[in-house]
PATORTI-380712 format. One record per atom (N, C-alpha, C, O): residue in one letter; atom name; x, y, z; residue number from 0. Coordinates in pm, whole numbers. Layout:
BEGIN
> A / CA / X / Y / Z / NUM $
...
***
This chain:
BEGIN
> M / N / 410 / -3465 / 20387 / 0 $
> M / CA / 487 / -3527 / 20487 / 0 $
> M / C / 465 / -3483 / 20567 / 0 $
> M / O / 432 / -3371 / 20607 / 0 $
> N / N / 500 / -3666 / 20635 / 1 $
> N / CA / 502 / -3707 / 20775 / 1 $
> N / C / 574 / -3649 / 20836 / 1 $
> N / O / 669 / -3592 / 20783 / 1 $
> I / N / 540 / -3642 / 21034 / 2 $
> I / CA / 679 / -3532 / 21088 / 2 $
> I / C / 570 / -3603 / 21197 / 2 $
> I / O / 449 / -3597 / 21215 / 2 $
> K / N / 732 / -3703 / 21285 / 3 $
> K / CA / 712 / -3750 / 21415 / 3 $
> K / C / 800 / -3731 / 21487 / 3 $
> K / O / 891 / -3678 / 21423 / 3 $
> P / N / 834 / -3750 / 21614 / 4 $
> P / CA / 933 / -3700 / 21713 / 4 $
> P / C / 956 / -3880 / 21758 / 4 $
> P / O / 881 / -3978 / 21769 / 4 $
> S / N / 1085 / -3855 / 21771 / 5 $
> S / CA / 1233 / -3997 / 21744 / 5 $
> S / C / 1060 / -4090 / 21889 / 5 $
> S / O / 986 / -4182 / 21854 / 5 $
> T / N / 1056 / -4023 / 22019 / 6 $
> T / CA / 1007 / -4098 / 22074 / 6 $
> T / C / 836 / -4215 / 21992 / 6 $
> T / O / 764 / -4305 / 22037 / 6 $
> A / N / 845 / -4155 / 21888 / 7 $
> A / CA / 686 / -4217 / 21840 / 7 $
> A / C / 801 / -4372 / 21731 / 7 $
> A / O / 796 / -4494 / 21720 / 7 $
> L / N / 873 / -4274 / 21687 / 8 $
> L / CA / 1010 / -4425 / 21627 / 8 $
> L / C / 1017 / -4556 / 21707 / 8 $
> L / O / 1025 / -4664 / 21649 / 8 $
> R / N / 1014 / -4543 / 21862 / 9 $
> R / CA / 1057 / -4674 / 21934 / 9 $
> R / C / 872 / -4686 / 21951 / 9 $
> R / O / 812 / -4791 / 21926 / 9 $
> N / N / 821 / -4590 / 21986 / 10 $
> N / CA / 683 / -4634 / 22063 / 10 $
> N / C / 586 / -4691 / 21984 / 10 $
> N / O / 492 / -4762 / 22020 / 10 $
> E / N / 614 / -4658 / 21884 / 11 $
> E / CA / 518 / -4657 / 21787 / 11 $
> E / C / 491 / -4703 / 21622 / 11 $
> E / O / 414 / -4663 / 21534 / 11 $
> Y / N / 611 / -4823 / 21632 / 12 $
> Y / CA / 656 / -4872 / 21519 / 12 $
> Y / C / 592 / -4923 / 21404 / 12 $
> Y / O / 629 / -4930 / 21287 / 12 $
> T / N / 478 / -4963 / 21468 / 13 $
> T / CA / 387 / -5034 / 21393 / 13 $
> T / C / 310 / -4977 / 21272 / 13 $
> T / O / 281 / -5007 / 21157 / 13 $
> Q / N / 291 / -4858 / 21380 / 14 $
> Q / CA / 237 / -4709 / 21341 / 14 $
> Q / C / 332 / -4677 / 21205 / 14 $
> Q / O / 318 / -4713 / 21088 / 14 $
> I / N / 418 / -4608 / 21259 / 15 $
> I / CA / 506 / -4557 / 21136 / 15 $
> I / C / 539 / -4632 / 20982 / 15 $
> I / O / 537 / -4600 / 20863 / 15 $
> S / N / 562 / -4717 / 21042 / 16 $
> S / CA / 554 / -4844 / 20898 / 16 $
> S / C / 460 / -4889 / 20843 / 16 $
> S / O / 459 / -4971 / 20752 / 16 $
> A / N / 343 / -4819 / 20914 / 17 $
> A / CA / 222 / -4880 / 20815 / 17 $
> A / C / 163 / -4748 / 20685 / 17 $
> A / O / 112 / -4739 / 20573 / 17 $
> L / N / 223 / -4651 / 20819 / 18 $
> L / CA / 182 / -4480 / 20802 / 18 $
> L / C / 289 / -4470 / 20613 / 18 $
> L / O / 273 / -4395 / 20517 / 18 $
> A / N / 382 / -4575 / 20636 / 19 $
> A / CA / 471 / -4529 / 20549 / 19 $
> A / C / 453 / -4595 / 20429 / 19 $
> A / O / 480 / -4550 / 20317 / 19 $
> K / N / 402 / -4714 / 20458 / 20 $
> K / CA / 396 / -4818 / 20346 / 20 $
> K / C / 271 / -4741 / 20266 / 20 $
> K / O / 292 / -4681 / 20161 / 20 $
> E / N / 176 / -4748 / 20309 / 21 $
> E / CA / 43 / -4668 / 20310 / 21 $
> E / C / 53 / -4533 / 20177 / 21 $
> E / O / 10 / -4512 / 20064 / 21 $
> T / N / 145 / -4463 / 20288 / 22 $
> T / CA / 141 / -4323 / 20160 / 22 $
> T / C / 233 / -4303 / 20094 / 22 $
> T / O / 241 / -4209 / 20015 / 22 $
> G / N / 365 / -4429 / 20124 / 23 $
> G / CA / 510 / -4376 / 20021 / 23 $
> G / C / 547 / -4287 / 20020 / 23 $
> G / O / 603 / -4253 / 19915 / 23 $
> E / N / 542 / -4194 / 20130 / 24 $
> E / CA / 593 / -4081 / 20174 / 24 $
> E / C / 694 / -4086 / 20252 / 24 $
> E / O / 696 / -4180 / 20331 / 24 $
> P / N / 781 / -4011 / 20254 / 25 $
> P / CA / 900 / -3984 / 20338 / 25 $
> P / C / 854 / -3936 / 20440 / 25 $
> P / O / 784 / -3835 / 20430 / 25 $
> I / N / 884 / -4006 / 20591 / 26 $
> I / CA / 866 / -3982 / 20750 / 26 $
> I / C / 989 / -3912 / 20802 / 26 $
> I / O / 1095 / -3971 / 20816 / 26 $
> V / N / 967 / -3750 / 20837 / 27 $
> V / CA / 1048 / -3731 / 20913 / 27 $
> V / C / 1077 / -3767 / 21060 / 27 $
> V / O / 971 / -3798 / 21114 / 27 $
> I / N / 1183 / -3776 / 21147 / 28 $
> I / CA / 1187 / -3793 / 21306 / 28 $
> I / C / 1256 / -3677 / 21317 / 28 $
> I / O / 1344 / -3636 / 21241 / 28 $
> T / N / 1201 / -3614 / 21436 / 29 $
> T / CA / 1251 / -3542 / 21483 / 29 $
> T / C / 1315 / -3559 / 21586 / 29 $
> T / O / 1275 / -3662 / 21638 / 29 $
> N / N / 1434 / -3489 / 21673 / 30 $
> N / CA / 1503 / -3531 / 21803 / 30 $
> N / C / 1493 / -3373 / 21861 / 30 $
> N / O / 1572 / -3294 / 21808 / 30 $
> K / N / 1414 / -3327 / 21954 / 31 $
> K / CA / 1408 / -3225 / 22039 / 31 $
> K / C / 1352 / -3094 / 21920 / 31 $
> K / O / 1408 / -2988 / 21894 / 31 $
> G / N / 1242 / -3143 / 21873 / 32 $
> G / CA / 1221 / -3055 / 21812 / 32 $
> G / C / 1279 / -3026 / 21649 / 32 $
> G / O / 1225 / -2956 / 21565 / 32 $
> E / N / 1407 / -3104 / 21636 / 33 $
> E / CA / 1515 / -3037 / 21480 / 33 $
> E / C / 1446 / -3242 / 21436 / 33 $
> E / O / 1420 / -3345 / 21498 / 33 $
> A / N / 1445 / -3178 / 21248 / 34 $
> A / CA / 1453 / -3278 / 21156 / 34 $
> A / C / 1628 / -3354 / 21167 / 34 $
> A / O / 1732 / -3313 / 21115 / 34 $
> D / N / 1611 / -3442 / 21231 / 35 $
> D / CA / 1695 / -3589 / 21221 / 35 $
> D / C / 1709 / -3712 / 21157 / 35 $
> D / O / 1823 / -3754 / 21140 / 35 $
> L / N / 1616 / -3774 / 21120 / 36 $
> L / CA / 1655 / -3890 / 21031 / 36 $
> L / C / 1508 / -3874 / 20931 / 36 $
> L / O / 1434 / -3780 / 20959 / 36 $
> V / N / 1467 / -3972 / 20810 / 37 $
> V / CA / 1392 / -4018 / 20736 / 37 $
> V / C / 1363 / -4097 / 20726 / 37 $
> V / O / 1445 / -4183 / 20759 / 37 $
> V / N / 1220 / -4151 / 20673 / 38 $
> V / CA / 1150 / -4274 / 20752 / 38 $
> V / C / 1134 / -4312 / 20601 / 38 $
> V / O / 1087 / -4210 / 20552 / 38 $
> L / N / 1148 / -4397 / 20510 / 39 $
> L / CA / 1076 / -4472 / 20386 / 39 $
> L / C / 996 / -4556 / 20434 / 39 $
> L / O / 953 / -4561 / 20549 / 39 $
> S / N / 963 / -4655 / 20309 / 40 $
> S / CA / 970 / -4767 / 20372 / 40 $
> S / C / 1008 / -4848 / 20226 / 40 $
> S / O / 998 / -4761 / 20139 / 40 $
> I / N / 1034 / -4932 / 20184 / 41 $
> I / CA / 1127 / -5054 / 20138 / 41 $
> I / C / 1102 / -4999 / 20002 / 41 $
> I / O / 1185 / -4927 / 19946 / 41 $
> D / N / 985 / -5034 / 19945 / 42 $
> D / CA / 905 / -4967 / 19818 / 42 $
> D / C / 964 / -4877 / 19789 / 42 $
> D / O / 1048 / -4882 / 19699 / 42 $
> A / N / 932 / -4749 / 19869 / 43 $
> A / CA / 909 / -4650 / 19828 / 43 $
> A / C / 1054 / -4632 / 19821 / 43 $
> A / O / 1075 / -4518 / 19779 / 43 $
> F / N / 1129 / -4676 / 19836 / 44 $
> F / CA / 1300 / -4620 / 19880 / 44 $
> F / C / 1354 / -4657 / 19729 / 44 $
> F / O / 1432 / -4595 / 19657 / 44 $
> E / N / 1270 / -4808 / 19704 / 45 $
> E / CA / 1354 / -4884 / 19583 / 45 $
> E / C / 1291 / -4805 / 19449 / 45 $
> E / O / 1361 / -4760 / 19358 / 45 $
> E / N / 1174 / -4801 / 19454 / 46 $
> E / CA / 1111 / -4665 / 19295 / 46 $
> E / C / 1169 / -4527 / 19301 / 46 $
> E / O / 1165 / -4468 / 19193 / 46 $
> R / N / 1229 / -4454 / 19413 / 47 $
> R / CA / 1256 / -4368 / 19430 / 47 $
> R / C / 1394 / -4373 / 19364 / 47 $
> R / O / 1425 / -4280 / 19290 / 47 $
> E / N / 1537 / -4540 / 19398 / 48 $
> E / CA / 1654 / -4542 / 19392 / 48 $
> E / C / 1659 / -4593 / 19212 / 48 $
> E / O / 1741 / -4548 / 19132 / 48 $
> K / N / 1548 / -4697 / 19176 / 49 $
> K / CA / 1472 / -4658 / 19071 / 49 $
> K / C / 1501 / -4535 / 18965 / 49 $
> K / O / 1558 / -4531 / 18856 / 49 $
> M / N / 1439 / -4439 / 19047 / 50 $
> M / CA / 1382 / -4288 / 18991 / 50 $
> M / C / 1524 / -4227 / 18886 / 50 $
> M / O / 1542 / -4185 / 18771 / 50 $
> F / N / 1626 / -4264 / 19050 / 51 $
> F / CA / 1735 / -4177 / 19054 / 51 $
> F / C / 1832 / -4239 / 18908 / 51 $
> F / O / 1883 / -4174 / 18816 / 51 $
> R / N / 1830 / -4381 / 18933 / 52 $
> R / CA / 1927 / -4410 / 18827 / 52 $
> R / C / 1873 / -4422 / 18730 / 52 $
> R / O / 1952 / -4498 / 18675 / 52 $
> H / N / 1763 / -4402 / 18631 / 53 $
> H / CA / 1722 / -4399 / 18524 / 53 $
> H / C / 1780 / -4202 / 18491 / 53 $
> H / O / 1851 / -4161 / 18399 / 53 $
> R / N / 1727 / -4137 / 18584 / 54 $
> R / CA / 1767 / -3973 / 18560 / 54 $
> R / C / 1904 / -3973 / 18568 / 54 $
> R / O / 1935 / -3861 / 18528 / 54 $
> D / N / 2007 / -4034 / 18597 / 55 $
> D / CA / 2171 / -4027 / 18586 / 55 $
> D / C / 2228 / -4115 / 18409 / 55 $
> D / O / 2305 / -4102 / 18315 / 55 $
> K / N / 2154 / -4175 / 18448 / 56 $
> K / CA / 2171 / -4238 / 18295 / 56 $
> K / C / 2160 / -4106 / 18150 / 56 $
> K / O / 2242 / -4077 / 18063 / 56 $
> V / N / 2020 / -4050 / 18180 / 57 $
> V / CA / 1909 / -3933 / 18122 / 57 $
> V / C / 2037 / -3817 / 18079 / 57 $
> V / O / 2063 / -3776 / 17965 / 57 $
> Y / N / 2101 / -3783 / 18202 / 58 $
> Y / CA / 2208 / -3727 / 18300 / 58 $
> Y / C / 2314 / -3718 / 18160 / 58 $
> Y / O / 2325 / -3628 / 18076 / 58 $
> E / N / 2400 / -3880 / 18176 / 59 $
> E / CA / 2477 / -3942 / 18104 / 59 $
> E / C / 2457 / -3918 / 17913 / 59 $
> E / O / 2557 / -3906 / 17841 / 59 $
> A / N / 2328 / -3914 / 17865 / 60 $
> A / CA / 2324 / -3950 / 17806 / 60 $
> A / C / 2340 / -3767 / 17701 / 60 $
> A / O / 2401 / -3728 / 17602 / 60 $
> E / N / 2278 / -3729 / 17766 / 61 $
> E / CA / 2229 / -3599 / 17783 / 61 $
> E / C / 2418 / -3509 / 17770 / 61 $
> E / O / 2432 / -3429 / 17677 / 61 $
> V / N / 2501 / -3526 / 17836 / 62 $
> V / CA / 2608 / -3480 / 17848 / 62 $
> V / C / 2703 / -3538 / 17724 / 62 $
> V / O / 2777 / -3476 / 17648 / 62 $
> A / N / 2679 / -3660 / 17730 / 63 $
> A / CA / 2716 / -3747 / 17588 / 63 $
> A / C / 2689 / -3637 / 17443 / 63 $
> A / O / 2769 / -3574 / 17374 / 63 $
> R / N / 2575 / -3648 / 17438 / 64 $
> R / CA / 2551 / -3574 / 17286 / 64 $
> R / C / 2569 / -3452 / 17300 / 64 $
> R / O / 2624 / -3406 / 17200 / 64 $
> L / N / 2543 / -3349 / 17406 / 65 $
> L / CA / 2660 / -3209 / 17440 / 65 $
> L / C / 2764 / -3223 / 17385 / 65 $
> L / O / 2781 / -3166 / 17277 / 65 $
> S / N / 2875 / -3313 / 17447 / 66 $
> S / CA / 3004 / -3368 / 17398 / 66 $
> S / C / 3040 / -3386 / 17280 / 66 $
> S / O / 3154 / -3427 / 17262 / 66 $
> G / N / 2934 / -3356 / 17139 / 67 $
> G / CA / 2941 / -3457 / 17010 / 67 $
> G / C / 2936 / -3618 / 17023 / 67 $
> G / O / 3005 / -3685 / 16945 / 67 $
> M / N / 2894 / -3651 / 17075 / 68 $
> M / CA / 2877 / -3822 / 17072 / 68 $
> M / C / 2803 / -3811 / 16991 / 68 $
> M / O / 2718 / -3721 / 16990 / 68 $
> P / N / 2823 / -3953 / 16851 / 69 $
> P / CA / 2638 / -3962 / 16697 / 69 $
> P / C / 2546 / -3965 / 16879 / 69 $
> P / O / 2551 / -3977 / 17002 / 69 $
> T / N / 2454 / -3936 / 16730 / 70 $
> T / CA / 2317 / -3962 / 16812 / 70 $
> T / C / 2236 / -4018 / 16691 / 70 $
> T / O / 2246 / -3977 / 16575 / 70 $
> Y / N / 2154 / -4119 / 16738 / 71 $
> Y / CA / 2052 / -4215 / 16672 / 71 $
> Y / C / 1956 / -4155 / 16702 / 71 $
> Y / O / 1917 / -4122 / 16814 / 71 $
> T / N / 1890 / -4128 / 16552 / 72 $
> T / CA / 1701 / -4142 / 16549 / 72 $
> T / C / 1662 / -4290 / 16556 / 72 $
> T / O / 1749 / -4375 / 16532 / 72 $
> P / N / 1507 / -4337 / 16594 / 73 $
> P / CA / 1495 / -4442 / 16596 / 73 $
> P / C / 1480 / -4502 / 16446 / 73 $
> P / O / 1489 / -4625 / 16433 / 73 $
> E / N / 1461 / -4432 / 16351 / 74 $
> E / CA / 1413 / -4517 / 16175 / 74 $
> E / C / 1594 / -4511 / 16181 / 74 $
> E / O / 1657 / -4598 / 16121 / 74 $
> R / N / 1644 / -4437 / 16234 / 75 $
> R / CA / 1822 / -4491 / 16136 / 75 $
> R / C / 1871 / -4644 / 16189 / 75 $
> R / O / 1930 / -4735 / 16130 / 75 $
> I / N / 1812 / -4631 / 16353 / 76 $
> I / CA / 1841 / -4741 / 16457 / 76 $
> I / C / 1778 / -4917 / 16313 / 76 $
> I / O / 1833 / -5012 / 16256 / 76 $
> H / N / 1633 / -4854 / 16325 / 77 $
> H / CA / 1574 / -4944 / 16265 / 77 $
> H / C / 1602 / -4959 / 16103 / 77 $
> H / O / 1552 / -5045 / 16031 / 77 $
> A / N / 1661 / -4890 / 16075 / 78 $
> A / CA / 1740 / -4945 / 15942 / 78 $
> A / C / 1845 / -4998 / 15974 / 78 $
> A / O / 1815 / -5113 / 15943 / 78 $
> E / N / 1930 / -5004 / 16006 / 79 $
> E / CA / 2071 / -5026 / 16047 / 79 $
> E / C / 2059 / -5233 / 16054 / 79 $
> E / O / 2082 / -5332 / 15985 / 79 $
> L / N / 2001 / -5187 / 16201 / 80 $
> L / CA / 1929 / -5286 / 16235 / 80 $
> L / C / 1856 / -5462 / 16117 / 80 $
> L / O / 1888 / -5581 / 16124 / 80 $
> E / N / 1763 / -5395 / 16033 / 81 $
> E / CA / 1728 / -5434 / 15894 / 81 $
> E / C / 1853 / -5514 / 15807 / 81 $
> E / O / 1861 / -5629 / 15764 / 81 $
> A / N / 1965 / -5368 / 15799 / 82 $
> A / CA / 2044 / -5432 / 15683 / 82 $
> A / C / 2148 / -5551 / 15760 / 82 $
> A / O / 2234 / -5615 / 15699 / 82 $
> L / N / 2116 / -5565 / 15906 / 83 $
> L / CA / 2218 / -5655 / 15993 / 83 $
> L / C / 2158 / -5760 / 15996 / 83 $
> L / O / 2240 / -5850 / 15979 / 83 $
> Y / N / 2031 / -5809 / 16011 / 84 $
> Y / CA / 1936 / -5894 / 15918 / 84 $
> Y / C / 1978 / -5943 / 15828 / 84 $
> Y / O / 2040 / -6049 / 15821 / 84 $
> A / N / 1931 / -5829 / 15702 / 85 $
> A / CA / 1971 / -5934 / 15546 / 85 $
> A / C / 2090 / -5957 / 15507 / 85 $
> A / O / 2115 / -6015 / 15401 / 85 $
> A / N / 2177 / -5915 / 15587 / 86 $
> A / CA / 2345 / -5962 / 15593 / 86 $
> A / C / 2313 / -6097 / 15628 / 86 $
> A / O / 2323 / -6201 / 15563 / 86 $
> A / N / 2281 / -6078 / 15723 / 87 $
> A / CA / 2256 / -6233 / 15846 / 87 $
> A / C / 2183 / -6324 / 15752 / 87 $
> A / O / 2232 / -6437 / 15750 / 87 $
> G / N / 2085 / -6308 / 15678 / 88 $
> G / CA / 2010 / -6422 / 15622 / 88 $
> G / C / 2087 / -6450 / 15474 / 88 $
> G / O / 2031 / -6529 / 15398 / 88 $
> K / N / 2200 / -6396 / 15436 / 89 $
> K / CA / 2270 / -6401 / 15323 / 89 $
> K / C / 2292 / -6551 / 15348 / 89 $
> K / O / 2357 / -6618 / 15269 / 89 $
***
């Protein structure tokens, strides 16, 4: 993780933007020696958001499974789809 003072954000925006894009890592901006902001390239931000949405869906599915919702194996889904296709073809 990169750490830069707040003055660098003002004075070195282009370099900070390039660093964020090159590394894909967050850049911590400090103010008076304390962490204040995090700068991230838009691509890295979107990738993180996608990962978080995926994680949320996995978590939701696991909670549903633990709550007793029915689960389906790939084989069961395949068999049920085959049955539906066969019924539709008649």
